[in-house]
C-alpha positions as CSV (number, residue, x, y, z in Angstrom):
1,X,22.6,61.9,137.2
2,X,24.3,65.2,137.2
3,X,27.8,65.9,135.8
4,X,29.8,68.8,137.1
5,X,33.1,70.2,136.0
6,X,35.7,72.5,137.4
7,X,37.9,72.8,134.3
8,X,36.3,75.8,132.8
9,X,39.6,77.5,132.3
10,X,38.8,79.3,129.0
11,X,37.6,82.8,129.8
12,X,35.0,82.5,127.1
13,X,33.4,79.5,128.8
14,X,33.4,80.9,132.4
15,X,29.9,82.3,132.0
16,X,28.7,79.2,130.4
17,X,30.0,77.0,133.1
18,X,28.5,79.3,135.8
19,X,25.1,79.2,134.1
20,X,25.4,75.4,133.7
21,X,26.1,74.8,137.4
22,X,23.3,77.1,138.6
23,X,20.9,75.5,136.2
24,X,22.0,72.0,137.3
25,X,21.6,72.9,141.0
26,X,18.2,74.3,140.6
27,X,16.7,71.7,138.3
28,X,18.9,68.7,139.1
29,X,20.2,68.6,135.6
30,X,18.8,68.5,132.2
31,X,17.1,65.5,130.9
32,X,18.4,63.8,127.7
33,X,15.8,61.6,126.0
34,X,17.6,59.0,124.0
35,X,14.5,56.8,123.2
36,X,10.9,56.5,124.2
37,X,11.1,53.5,126.5
38,X,13.3,52.4,129.4
39,X,15.9,49.7,129.4
40,X,14.9,46.2,130.5
41,X,16.4,45.3,133.8
42,X,16.6,41.6,134.8
43,X,13.8,40.5,132.4
44,X,11.1,42.9,133.7
45,X,8.1,43.2,131.6
46,X,8.4,45.9,129.0
47,X,6.2,48.8,130.0
48,X,5.8,51.9,127.7
49,X,5.8,55.1,129.7
50,X,7.6,58.4,129.8
51,X,11.3,58.1,130.5
52,X,12.5,59.1,133.9
53,X,15.4,61.4,134.7
54,X,18.7,60.0,133.3
55,X,22.2,61.3,132.7
56,X,22.7,65.0,132.5
57,X,24.7,65.6,129.3
58,X,27.9,67.7,129.7
59,X,31.3,68.1,128.0
60,X,34.5,68.1,130.0
61,X,37.7,69.9,129.3
62,X,41.2,68.9,130.3
63,X,44.3,71.1,129.7
64,X,47.0,69.6,127.5
65,X,50.7,69.3,128.6
66,X,49.7,69.3,132.3
67,X,53.0,68.9,134.3
68,X,51.7,69.0,137.9
69,X,52.6,66.4,140.6
70,X,49.0,65.4,141.2
71,X,46.4,64.1,138.8
72,X,44.5,66.8,137.0
73,X,40.9,67.1,138.1
74,X,38.5,66.7,135.2
75,X,34.9,66.7,136.7
76,X,32.3,64.9,138.8
77,X,29.5,62.4,138.1
78,X,26.5,62.4,140.3
79,X,23.3,60.3,140.1
80,X,19.9,61.4,141.4
81,X,19.7,58.1,143.2
82,X,22.8,58.8,145.2
83,X,21.8,59.7,148.8
84,X,25.4,60.0,150.0
85,X,25.4,56.7,151.9
86,X,27.9,55.1,149.5
87,X,25.3,52.6,148.1
88,X,25.9,53.9,144.5
89,X,28.9,52.8,142.5
90,X,30.1,54.8,139.5
91,X,31.7,52.9,136.5
92,X,33.7,54.7,133.7
93,X,34.4,52.9,130.4
94,X,35.6,54.0,126.9
95,X,38.7,55.6,125.5
96,X,41.4,56.0,128.1
97,X,39.2,54.7,131.0
98,X,41.4,53.1,133.7
99,X,44.6,54.3,132.1
100,X,44.4,58.0,131.3
101,X,41.2,58.7,133.2
102,X,40.3,57.3,136.6
103,X,37.1,57.7,138.6
104,X,36.3,57.5,142.3
105,X,33.5,54.9,142.2
106,X,32.0,56.4,145.4
107,X,32.1,60.1,144.8
108,X,32.2,60.1,141.0
109,X,35.2,62.4,140.7
110,X,37.2,62.0,137.5
111,X,41.0,62.7,137.3
112,X,43.5,62.6,134.4
113,X,46.7,60.7,135.4
114,X,48.8,61.5,132.3
115,X,49.9,64.6,130.4
116,X,47.9,64.8,127.1
117,X,48.9,66.2,123.8
118,X,46.1,67.7,121.7
119,X,48.1,67.5,118.5
120,X,48.0,63.7,118.9
121,X,44.4,63.3,120.0
122,X,41.8,66.1,120.4
123,X,39.1,64.4,122.4
124,X,38.1,61.2,124.2
125,X,34.7,59.4,124.1
126,X,33.7,57.7,127.5
127,X,30.7,56.0,129.0
128,X,29.4,56.4,132.6
129,X,27.0,54.2,134.6
130,X,25.7,54.1,138.1
131,X,24.9,50.7,139.7
132,X,23.7,49.6,143.1
133,X,26.7,48.5,145.1
134,X,24.7,45.8,146.9
135,X,22.8,44.2,144.0
136,X,25.1,45.3,141.1
137,X,22.0,46.4,139.3
138,X,22.1,49.6,137.1
139,X,20.4,52.5,138.6
140,X,20.7,54.7,135.5
141,X,21.0,53.8,131.8
142,X,24.5,54.0,130.4
143,X,25.3,57.5,129.0
144,X,28.1,58.9,126.7
145,X,30.1,62.0,127.2
146,X,33.2,63.6,125.7
147,X,36.4,64.9,127.3
148,X,38.0,67.5,125.0
149,X,41.8,68.3,125.3
150,X,42.2,72.0,125.6
151,X,44.9,73.5,123.5
152,X,47.9,75.6,124.6
153,X,50.5,77.3,122.4
154,X,53.2,74.6,122.4
155,X,54.0,74.3,118.6
156,X,56.0,76.8,116.6
157,X,55.2,77.5,112.9
158,X,57.1,75.3,110.4
159,X,58.0,75.8,106.7
160,X,57.7,72.2,105.4
161,X,58.9,73.0,101.8
162,X,62.0,75.1,102.7
163,X,64.6,76.1,101.8
164,X,63.3,77.6,98.6
165,X,65.1,78.3,95.3
166,X,63.4,80.7,92.9
167,X,64.2,83.0,90.0
168,X,62.8,86.4,88.9
169,X,63.7,88.4,85.8
170,X,66.0,91.3,86.3
171,X,64.7,94.8,85.6
172,X,61.3,93.7,86.9
173,X,58.7,96.2,88.2
174,X,58.6,96.9,91.9
175,X,56.1,94.7,93.6
176,X,56.6,91.8,91.1
177,X,55.6,88.5,92.9
178,X,58.5,86.2,93.4
179,X,57.1,83.3,95.6
180,X,54.5,82.6,98.3
181,X,55.7,80.7,101.4
182,X,53.4,79.0,103.8
183,X,54.1,78.0,107.4
184,X,51.9,75.5,109.3
185,X,51.2,75.5,113.0
186,X,50.0,72.3,114.7
187,X,48.1,74.2,117.4
188,X,44.3,74.5,117.4
189,X,43.3,77.2,114.8
190,X,39.8,77.6,116.4
191,X,41.1,78.4,119.9
192,X,42.8,81.7,120.6
193,X,45.7,82.9,118.6
194,X,48.0,79.8,119.0
195,X,47.8,79.0,115.3
196,X,47.5,82.5,113.9
197,X,50.7,83.1,111.9
198,X,52.2,86.4,110.8
199,X,55.1,86.6,108.3
200,X,58.1,89.0,108.4
201,X,61.4,89.4,106.6
202,X,64.6,89.1,108.6
203,X,67.1,89.3,105.8
204,X,66.9,90.6,102.2
205,X,65.8,94.2,102.7
206,X,65.5,96.6,101.0
207,X,65.5,94.4,97.8
208,X,62.4,92.3,98.8
209,X,59.3,92.4,101.0
210,X,56.8,89.9,102.3
211,X,53.1,90.2,102.9
212,X,52.5,89.5,106.7
213,X,49.3,87.6,106.2
214,X,49.7,85.7,102.9
215,X,53.5,85.2,102.9
216,X,53.9,86.5,99.3
217,X,57.4,87.7,98.6
218,X,57.7,90.6,96.2
219,X,60.5,92.8,94.7
220,X,60.9,96.1,96.6
221,X,63.2,98.0,94.3
222,X,63.0,99.3,90.7
223,X,65.3,98.0,87.9
224,X,67.3,95.3,89.8
225,X,70.3,94.7,87.5
226,X,71.6,91.1,87.2
227,X,74.9,92.4,85.9
228,X,75.3,94.3,89.2
229,X,74.2,91.5,91.5
230,X,72.7,88.2,90.6
231,X,72.0,86.2,93.8
232,X,70.1,87.1,96.9
233,X,69.5,85.2,100.1
234,X,66.2,86.2,101.9
235,X,65.2,84.9,105.4
236,X,61.4,84.8,106.1
237,X,60.1,84.4,109.7
238,X,56.6,83.1,110.7
239,X,55.4,83.9,114.2
240,X,52.2,82.7,115.9
241,X,50.0,84.4,118.5
242,X,49.4,87.0,115.7
243,X,52.9,88.3,116.2
244,X,52.4,89.2,119.9
245,X,55.1,88.9,122.5
246,X,55.6,85.4,123.7
247,X,54.6,83.8,120.5
248,X,56.6,81.0,118.9
249,X,58.4,81.5,115.5
250,X,60.1,79.6,112.7
251,X,62.1,80.7,109.7
252,X,63.2,79.6,106.3
253,X,65.6,80.8,103.6
254,X,64.6,81.8,100.1
255,X,67.5,81.8,97.5
256,X,66.5,84.2,94.7
257,X,68.4,84.5,91.4
258,X,67.9,87.3,88.9
259,X,67.5,85.9,85.4
260,X,69.0,87.7,82.5
261,X,67.1,89.8,80.0
262,X,68.6,91.5,76.9
263,X,69.2,94.9,78.4
264,X,72.9,95.3,77.3
265,X,73.9,95.9,73.6
266,X,77.1,94.4,72.2
267,X,80.2,96.5,72.0
268,X,83.5,96.0,70.2
269,X,86.4,96.8,72.5
270,X,88.2,98.7,69.7
271,X,86.9,100.7,66.7
272,X,89.9,99.7,64.5
273,X,91.6,96.4,64.0
274,X,94.4,95.2,61.7
275,X,95.0,91.6,60.5
276,X,97.9,90.0,58.6
277,X,97.1,87.3,56.1
278,X,99.7,85.6,53.9
279,X,98.8,85.2,50.3
280,X,99.4,81.4,50.6
281,X,96.3,81.0,52.7
282,X,94.0,78.3,51.4
283,X,90.6,79.2,50.2
284,X,88.0,78.3,52.8
285,X,90.4,78.4,55.7
286,X,89.9,80.7,58.8
287,X,92.3,83.6,58.7
288,X,91.3,85.5,61.9
289,X,88.8,86.1,64.7
290,X,86.9,89.1,66.1
291,X,84.5,89.5,69.0
292,X,82.1,92.0,70.4
293,X,81.4,91.9,74.2
294,X,77.9,91.5,75.6
295,X,77.2,91.6,79.4
296,X,74.1,89.5,79.0
297,X,74.2,85.7,79.0
298,X,72.5,82.8,77.2
299,X,70.4,83.6,74.1
300,X,70.4,87.3,75.1
301,X,74.1,87.4,74.3
302,X,73.8,85.7,70.9
303,X,74.8,87.8,68.0
304,X,75.5,87.7,64.3
305,X,78.5,89.2,62.5
306,X,78.2,90.6,59.0
307,X,80.5,92.5,56.6
308,X,78.4,95.5,55.7
309,X,80.8,97.1,53.2
310,X,84.4,97.4,52.2
311,X,86.6,96.4,49.2
312,X,87.2,92.9,50.6
313,X,83.6,91.8,51.0
314,X,83.9,89.6,47.9
315,X,87.2,88.1,49.0
316,X,86.4,87.4,52.7
317,X,83.4,86.0,54.6
318,X,82.5,86.0,58.3
319,X,80.5,83.5,60.3
320,X,79.6,83.2,64.0
321,X,80.9,80.6,66.4
322,X,77.8,79.9,68.6
323,X,79.9,78.5,71.5
324,X,82.4,81.4,71.9
325,X,80.3,84.0,70.1
326,X,83.3,85.1,68.0
327,X,83.3,86.2,64.4
328,X,85.4,83.8,62.3
329,X,86.9,85.4,59.2
330,X,87.4,83.0,56.3
331,X,89.0,83.3,52.8
332,X,86.6,83.1,49.9
333,X,89.1,83.7,47.0
334,X,92.8,83.2,46.8
335,X,95.0,86.1,47.7
336,X,97.7,87.5,45.4
337,X,100.2,89.9,46.8
338,X,101.3,90.9,43.3
339,X,97.8,92.1,42.5
340,X,96.4,93.6,45.8
341,X,98.3,94.1,49.0
342,X,95.5,95.2,51.5
343,X,91.7,95.1,52.1
344,X,89.4,97.1,54.3
345,X,86.2,95.6,55.9
346,X,83.5,97.1,58.1
347,X,82.1,94.4,60.4
348,X,78.9,94.7,62.4
349,X,77.9,92.6,65.4
350,X,74.2,92.6,66.4
351,X,72.1,90.7,68.9
352,X,69.7,88.1,67.4
353,X,67.1,88.1,70.2
354,X,65.8,91.6,71.0
355,X,63.6,92.7,73.9
356,X,61.6,95.8,72.8
357,X,61.0,96.8,76.4
358,X,64.7,98.0,76.5
359,X,65.0,99.5,73.0
360,X,65.4,102.8,74.6
361,X,68.8,101.7,76.0
362,X,70.3,102.2,72.5
363,X,70.8,100.1,69.3
364,X,71.7,96.6,70.1
365,X,74.5,96.4,67.6
366,X,78.0,97.8,67.0
367,X,80.4,98.4,64.1
368,X,84.2,98.2,63.8
369,X,86.7,98.5,60.9
370,X,89.1,95.8,60.0
371,X,92.2,96.3,57.8
372,X,93.7,93.2,56.3
373,X,97.4,93.2,55.2
374,X,98.3,90.6,52.5
375,X,101.8,89.1,53.1
376,X,104.1,88.2,50.2
377,X,105.0,84.5,50.1
378,X,107.2,82.6,47.6
379,X,104.5,80.3,46.1
380,X,105.0,76.9,44.4
381,X,104.3,76.5,40.7
382,X,100.7,76.7,39.6
383,X,99.3,74.2,37.1
384,X,97.2,75.6,34.3
385,X,94.4,73.1,35.1
386,X,93.2,71.7,38.4
387,X,93.3,68.1,36.9
388,X,94.1,66.4,33.6
389,X,92.5,63.5,31.7
390,X,94.6,61.8,28.9
391,X,94.0,58.8,26.6
392,X,96.2,56.1,25.1
393,X,95.4,52.9,23.1
394,X,96.1,49.6,24.7
395,X,99.0,47.6,23.2
396,X,100.7,50.9,22.4
397,X,104.5,50.7,22.2
398,X,106.6,51.7,25.3
399,X,107.5,55.4,25.0
400,X,104.3,56.5,23.3
401,X,103.3,60.1,24.3
402,X,100.2,60.3,26.4
403,X,99.9,64.1,27.0
404,X,101.5,67.2,28.5
405,X,101.0,69.1,31.8
406,X,102.0,72.7,32.2
407,X,102.8,74.8,35.4
408,X,104.2,78.3,35.9
409,X,105.7,80.2,38.8
410,X,103.1,82.7,40.0
411,X,105.7,85.0,41.7
412,X,107.3,87.9,39.9
413,X,110.6,86.0,39.6
414,X,108.9,83.6,37.2
415,X,111.4,80.8,38.0
416,X,111.8,77.7,35.7
417,X,109.8,74.7,36.6
418,X,110.8,71.0,36.9
419,X,108.3,68.2,36.5
420,X,108.3,64.7,38.1
421,X,105.9,61.9,39.0
422,X,105.4,60.9,42.7
423,X,106.0,57.2,42.8
424,X,103.8,56.6,45.7
425,X,101.8,53.8,44.1
426,X,102.5,51.0,41.6
427,X,100.5,52.8,38.9
428,X,102.9,55.8,39.0
429,X,105.7,53.4,37.7
430,X,103.8,52.7,34.5
431,X,104.5,56.2,33.1
432,X,107.5,58.6,32.7
433,X,107.5,62.4,32.3
434,X,109.9,64.8,30.7
435,X,111.3,67.0,33.5
436,X,111.5,70.1,31.3
437,X,108.5,69.9,29.0
438,X,106.0,67.9,31.2
439,X,105.3,65.3,28.5
440,X,104.0,62.0,29.9
441,X,104.9,58.8,28.1
442,X,104.1,55.1,28.6
443,X,106.6,52.8,30.4
444,X,104.8,49.5,29.7
445,X,102.3,47.9,27.3
446,X,98.7,48.2,28.7
447,X,95.8,45.8,28.5
448,X,92.5,47.5,28.7
449,X,90.7,44.3,29.7
450,X,93.1,44.1,32.7
451,X,93.1,47.8,33.8
452,X,91.0,50.3,31.9
453,X,92.1,53.4,33.9
454,X,95.2,54.7,35.7
455,X,95.5,57.6,38.2
456,X,98.8,59.2,38.7
457,X,100.0,62.4,40.5
458,X,102.4,64.8,38.7
459,X,104.4,67.3,40.8
460,X,106.1,70.5,39.8
461,X,108.7,72.5,41.7
462,X,110.8,75.6,41.1
463,X,114.4,74.9,40.1
464,X,115.6,77.7,42.4
465,X,113.5,76.5,45.4
466,X,112.9,72.7,45.2
467,X,111.0,72.8,48.5
468,X,108.0,74.5,47.0
469,X,106.1,71.7,45.3
470,X,102.6,71.6,43.8
471,X,100.7,68.5,42.7
472,X,98.0,67.8,40.1
473,X,96.0,64.6,39.5
474,X,96.3,63.0,36.1
475,X,93.8,60.3,34.9
476,X,94.9,58.1,31.9
477,X,92.2,56.3,30.1
478,X,93.2,53.1,28.2
479,X,91.4,53.0,24.8
480,X,90.2,49.7,23.5
481,X,91.3,47.8,20.4
482,X,89.8,44.6,19.1
483,X,92.2,42.0,20.5
484,X,89.8,39.5,22.2
485,X,87.7,37.0,20.2
486,X,84.1,36.3,21.3
487,X,83.1,33.2,23.2
488,X,80.0,31.6,24.6
489,X,78.5,33.4,27.5
490,X,78.6,30.2,29.7
491,X,78.9,26.5,29.6
492,X,75.5,25.3,28.3
493,X,73.9,22.0,29.3
494,X,72.0,21.2,26.1
495,X,69.4,18.4,26.2
496,X,67.5,16.8,23.3
497,X,64.5,14.5,23.9
498,X,64.3,11.1,22.3
499,X,60.9,12.0,20.9
500,X,62.1,15.3,19.4
501,X,60.7,16.5,16.1
502,X,62.8,17.9,13.2
503,X,63.3,21.7,13.3
504,X,62.7,21.9,17.1
505,X,64.7,24.5,19.0
506,X,66.4,22.8,21.9
507,X,68.7,25.7,23.1
508,X,69.4,29.4,22.5
509,X,73.0,30.5,23.1
510,X,74.6,33.9,23.6
511,X,78.2,35.2,23.4
512,X,80.4,37.6,25.3
513,X,83.4,39.7,24.3
514,X,86.0,41.2,26.7
515,X,86.3,44.2,24.3
516,X,84.0,47.1,24.7
517,X,80.9,47.7,22.6
518,X,82.8,49.5,19.9
519,X,84.7,46.4,19.1
520,X,82.5,43.3,19.0
521,X,79.0,44.4,20.0
522,X,77.6,42.4,16.9
523,X,78.2,38.7,16.9
524,X,77.7,36.2,14.1
525,X,77.1,32.5,14.7
526,X,77.7,29.6,12.3
527,X,78.7,25.9,12.2
528,X,82.3,25.1,11.4
529,X,82.5,25.2,7.6
530,X,85.5,22.9,7.6
531,X,83.3,20.0,8.8
532,X,80.8,18.0,6.8
533,X,77.1,18.8,7.1
534,X,75.8,17.7,10.5
535,X,72.9,15.2,10.0
536,X,71.6,15.6,13.6
537,X,71.6,19.3,14.4
538,X,71.8,22.7,12.7
539,X,72.3,26.3,13.9
540,X,70.3,29.4,13.1
541,X,71.7,33.0,13.7
542,X,68.9,35.1,15.2
543,X,70.8,38.3,14.3
544,X,70.3,39.7,17.8
545,X,73.6,38.4,19.3
546,X,71.9,35.0,19.9
547,X,71.7,31.7,18.0
548,X,69.3,28.8,18.2
549,X,70.2,25.1,18.1
550,X,67.6,23.0,16.1
551,X,67.1,19.3,15.5
552,X,67.3,17.7,12.1
553,X,65.9,14.2,12.6
554,X,62.7,12.8,14.1
555,X,63.9,10.6,16.9
556,X,67.0,10.0,19.0
557,X,68.0,6.9,21.0
558,X,70.1,6.9,24.1
559,X,71.0,3.3,23.5
560,X,72.4,4.1,20.1
561,X,74.2,7.4,21.0
562,X,73.6,9.4,24.2
563,X,76.0,12.4,23.6
564,X,76.5,14.6,20.6
565,X,79.2,17.3,20.1
566,X,78.4,20.4,18.0
567,X,81.2,22.9,17.1
568,X,80.0,26.5,16.9
569,X,81.9,29.3,15.2
570,X,81.5,32.9,16.7
571,X,82.9,36.1,15.1
572,X,82.6,39.7,16.3
573,X,82.1,43.0,14.3
574,X,85.4,44.6,15.2
575,X,88.1,45.9,12.9
576,X,89.7,43.5,12.2
577,X,87.0,40.9,13.1
578,X,88.0,38.1,15.4
579,X,86.4,34.7,15.8
580,X,86.6,31.6,18.0
581,X,85.2,28.1,17.9
582,X,83.3,26.5,20.9
583,X,81.9,23.0,21.2
584,X,78.4,22.4,22.6
585,X,77.7,19.0,24.3
586,X,74.2,17.7,23.7
587,X,72.8,14.9,25.8
588,X,70.0,12.6,24.7
589,X,67.3,12.2,27.5
590,X,63.9,10.5,27.9
591,X,61.2,13.1,28.3
592,X,57.5,13.3,29.1
593,X,54.9,14.3,26.5
594,X,55.0,17.9,27.7
595,X,58.8,18.0,27.2
596,X,59.9,17.6,30.8
597,X,63.1,15.6,31.2
598,X,62.5,12.2,32.9
599,X,66.0,10.6,32.8
600,X,69.2,10.9,30.8
601,X,70.8,7.6,31.9
602,X,71.0,4.9,29.2
603,X,70.6,2.0,31.7
604,X,67.3,3.1,33.2
605,X,65.1,0.6,31.3
606,X,62.8,-0.3,34.1
607,X,61.4,3.3,34.3
608,X,61.1,3.3,30.5
609,X,59.3,0.0,30.4
610,X,56.5,1.6,32.4
611,X,57.4,0.6,36.0
612,X,56.2,3.6,38.0
613,X,57.8,5.1,41.1
614,X,55.0,3.8,43.3
615,X,55.7,0.2,42.2
616,X,59.4,0.5,42.9
617,X,58.6,1.8,46.4
618,X,56.2,-1.1,47.1
619,X,58.8,-3.6,46.0
620,X,61.4,-2.0,48.3
621,X,58.9,-2.0,51.2
622,X,58.2,-5.8,50.8
623,X,62.0,-6.5,50.8
624,X,62.4,-4.5,54.0
625,X,59.5,-6.3,55.7
626,X,61.0,-9.8,54.8
627,X,64.4,-8.8,56.2
628,X,62.7,-7.6,59.4
629,X,60.9,-11.0,59.8
630,X,64.2,-12.9,59.3
631,X,66.0,-10.8,61.8
632,X,63.2,-11.3,64.4
633,X,63.2,-15.1,63.9
634,X,66.9,-15.3,64.4
635,X,66.7,-13.1,67.6
636,X,63.9,-15.3,69.1
637,X,65.9,-18.5,68.5
638,X,69.0,-17.0,70.2
639,X,67.0,-15.9,73.2
640,X,65.7,-19.4,74.0
641,X,66.3,-20.3,77.6
642,X,67.5,-23.7,79.0
643,X,64.9,-25.8,80.8
644,X,65.0,-25.5,84.6
645,X,65.5,-28.6,86.9
646,X,62.1,-29.9,88.0
647,X,63.0,-30.4,91.6
648,X,65.8,-31.0,94.0
649,X,65.0,-34.7,94.2
650,X,65.7,-35.2,90.5
651,X,68.8,-37.5,90.6
652,X,69.6,-37.1,87.0
653,X,73.0,-35.8,86.2
654,X,73.4,-32.3,84.8
655,X,73.9,-32.2,81.1
656,X,76.6,-29.7,80.2
657,X,76.7,-28.5,76.6
658,X,79.9,-27.5,75.0
659,X,80.3,-25.7,71.7
660,X,83.1,-27.9,70.5
661,X,83.5,-31.7,70.4
662,X,86.4,-32.0,72.8
663,X,88.4,-35.0,73.6
664,X,86.7,-36.5,76.7
665,X,85.8,-35.8,80.3
666,X,89.0,-33.7,80.9
667,X,88.3,-31.5,77.9
668,X,86.2,-28.7,79.6
669,X,87.8,-25.8,77.7
670,X,87.7,-25.1,74.0
671,X,90.9,-25.1,72.0
672,X,92.4,-21.8,70.8
673,X,92.2,-22.3,67.1
674,X,92.6,-18.7,66.0
675,X,96.1,-19.5,64.8
676,X,94.8,-22.3,62.6
677,X,92.2,-20.4,60.7
678,X,94.6,-19.4,57.9
679,X,97.9,-21.0,57.1
680,X,99.5,-17.6,56.6
681,X,98.8,-16.8,60.3
682,X,100.5,-19.9,61.7
683,X,104.0,-18.5,62.0
684,X,104.7,-19.7,65.5
685,X,103.7,-22.5,67.9
686,X,101.0,-21.6,70.5
687,X,101.0,-23.6,73.8
688,X,98.1,-25.5,75.0
689,X,96.1,-23.7,77.7
690,X,94.9,-26.9,79.5
691,X,98.4,-28.6,79.9
692,X,101.6,-26.9,81.0
693,X,104.3,-28.4,78.8
694,X,107.3,-30.0,80.6
695,X,109.6,-30.0,77.6
696,X,109.8,-26.9,75.4
697,X,109.6,-28.0,71.8
698,X,112.0,-26.6,69.2
699,X,110.6,-23.7,67.3
700,X,109.4,-24.5,63.8
701,X,109.9,-22.0,61.0
702,X,107.5,-21.7,58.1
703,X,108.4,-19.1,55.6
704,X,105.6,-17.2,54.1
705,X,106.4,-18.5,50.6
706,X,106.0,-22.1,51.8
707,X,102.7,-21.3,53.6
708,X,101.2,-19.7,50.5
709,X,101.9,-22.8,48.4
710,X,101.0,-25.6,50.8
711,X,97.7,-27.4,50.3
712,X,95.1,-27.6,53.1
713,X,95.2,-31.4,53.3
714,X,99.0,-31.5,53.6
715,X,98.8,-28.8,56.2
716,X,96.3,-30.7,58.4
717,X,98.4,-33.9,58.1
718,X,101.5,-32.0,59.2
719,X,99.6,-30.6,62.2
720,X,98.4,-34.1,63.2
721,X,101.9,-35.5,63.1
722,X,103.3,-32.7,65.2
723,X,100.5,-33.3,67.8
724,X,101.3,-37.1,68.0
725,X,105.0,-36.5,68.5
726,X,104.6,-33.7,71.1
727,X,105.3,-35.1,74.6
728,X,103.3,-32.3,76.3
729,X,100.0,-33.2,74.6
730,X,97.6,-35.6,76.4
731,X,97.0,-38.9,74.6
732,X,93.6,-38.3,73.2
733,X,92.2,-37.4,69.9
734,X,90.2,-34.3,69.2
735,X,88.2,-33.0,66.3
736,X,89.3,-29.5,65.2
737,X,87.6,-27.2,62.6
738,X,89.6,-24.9,60.4
739,X,87.6,-22.0,58.9
740,X,89.6,-21.8,55.7
741,X,88.0,-22.0,52.3
742,X,91.1,-22.6,50.3
743,X,92.2,-21.0,47.0
744,X,89.7,-19.6,44.5
745,X,88.2,-21.7,41.7
746,X,89.6,-21.6,38.2
747,X,86.1,-21.9,36.7
748,X,85.6,-18.2,37.1
749,X,82.3,-16.3,38.1
750,X,78.9,-17.8,37.2
751,X,77.1,-14.5,37.9
752,X,74.5,-13.3,35.5
753,X,75.3,-9.6,36.0
754,X,77.2,-9.3,32.7
755,X,74.6,-11.3,30.7
756,X,72.7,-8.1,29.8
757,X,75.5,-7.0,27.5
758,X,75.1,-10.1,25.3
759,X,72.6,-10.1,22.5
760,X,69.8,-12.6,22.4
761,X,68.1,-14.1,19.4
762,X,64.7,-14.1,21.1
763,X,61.8,-12.4,19.2
764,X,60.0,-9.8,21.3
765,X,57.2,-9.1,18.8
766,X,54.7,-11.0,21.0
767,X,54.9,-8.0,23.5
768,X,52.7,-6.0,21.2
769,X,49.8,-8.4,21.8
770,X,49.8,-8.0,25.6
771,X,47.7,-4.8,25.6
772,X,48.3,-1.0,26.1
773,X,50.1,-1.6,29.5
774,X,53.0,-3.2,27.6
775,X,53.0,-0.7,24.7
776,X,56.1,1.2,25.9
777,X,58.0,-2.0,26.5
778,X,57.1,-3.3,23.1
779,X,58.3,-0.1,21.4
780,X,61.5,-0.1,23.4
781,X,62.4,-3.8,22.5
782,X,61.1,-3.2,19.0
783,X,63.6,-0.3,18.5
784,X,66.4,-2.4,19.9
785,X,65.6,-5.3,17.6
786,X,65.4,-3.0,14.6
787,X,68.7,-1.3,15.4
788,X,70.3,-4.7,15.8
789,X,68.9,-5.9,12.5
790,X,70.1,-2.7,10.8
């Protein structure tokens, strides 16, 4: 089959198309061998032979953006088997077949029905086949060919990243690269000049230029000064078709800012300045400002101010405010108009960040002269010291002199000074001051242990000008005297074991004294000499401000005496010495062999007799189990159900059980006997609930005094008589139970709880024969017996 095409529009392909057509007419097309055997048709036997003539390969071209009224002719398919009688049918399949590309099945002509866009799809792959129209059998094997979309210049160049913002340092060399811009063209770069872009500058000359091929923007002038102009707006154009007439173009804007460099030295606006400073200015305060101008910005305009010489360099200092770039002049020493009335300073302002490329532009610093005039001011009195510290003993009499403050008028007038205390706090009211001499005296009696230090403020003013006031702090230290006796450091809980040995230390005590170390640092401990010798305990002074309590007997018994009191006398080493007496409480406790306290209660004999904790827990557990069994038994009995009736034919009468023994068949409701449970509650008559009374009986009054003294038997007889005479009560007897136990017995309690306090004549010596398990019990009862005998 032969494929012909009439779409050789490109001038470059005209010769190729011509040669192709001539070659196809002469040789009936080229032969494309796809494999070395033919395709099976309707199950024919496979025969290996040389392949016959098949599709002639070709490549079609179709012009994009075709806007004509008729379908665009693409090309023609022709089979060698086609004799022109219409027996051959051509079939086209693949991408766009039937929708974009249609074929005349008789002639093989291919047309494009739609306008194509190469930027969306560059080529289409289709398959062609020739079959016999009568038998629908293929005459040729299926073959593949390509239809390429031929490009036209229908897309303008675009800057996808614009607009651009870029910076370049000022004073840069001519030709310094600023930025490279790139424009893209969607047309085919391999076909013609549709995608060949050329750059040009539309706005921004003569300051900048652009390379027409690469799009690199460069500076076009020498020494572009930021201080003269900082911002530039440059418009760059990109045009395809290599810049020829008729090409499409696009543009973008590049905003270029010149960044600062240090090419401008600082300069003071004036060479001479004058500043007035009053002599009352405070040391460390700012007294003035000075500034040198710098046309640069940022760190290039940073500068440092210094005082290079002058007679005031020791009195004044200068620092730099980094925000405002001003020189702040401060006072280092106080001014005195009477001693010096003016100062002269030479101040230098210099850049801190230098660029040596521009050192030829001059020194990047400047100097100016500042004259400072000191102003005369009437100053307040000046104290001879910035602060005072005074001392006074505690318990000193009111009016005792503490100390003296002194102030003078610094002015030439040398006015007289008046002193007073600012009563701003409560502490200031504890002292007085002589207005003329400045002598401070006490106004109360002080206690060092309560307040050891007082801080007051003394003021001084000129008599001629009371408005000028100066202040000075005064600290008064209260000195200690020995006026507090020593005492025990804390409340001691002293314990002695029953099995203690003589001379055993049971407690070490210490003492404290509210006075300071100079009065009472050394303590002496002793027992009260006014009492007789203690047979149970003694005290030993350790001579290190501690004392030890020691035992004096071999054994102690809780049953005999469980608490002892030991008076201790403590004296200090002050002048004069002071002493106090404190009492220690000593408890007798049962202890283990290693000295650990087991119990301190005298009634805990079970534990002493050898009954362990495990045995006590076992006994308690058994008691709990027994109680649980009893509760379970009672619950099961209460939950017992009544027997059901055997059948409906059971003619026995139902047995109804009542919880009281009522008075007959009519008695189906229990009596309300709540009022009869205690005689003191029966204050009024309650009506029967089963019979509505026809006659209201007269109310009966029972004073509380009569009810308390009445006997139960008389009370019941009285109630029976009232029931017999009541006409509203049915004529039947009833048995009523009164839950009243009567008065208490005069025989007293027969409990054995108090029997433990009585002594028994029984001999417990036989417990020693029961073995080692009862050794402790035998010792305990043996001691009790011996004490009783003694």
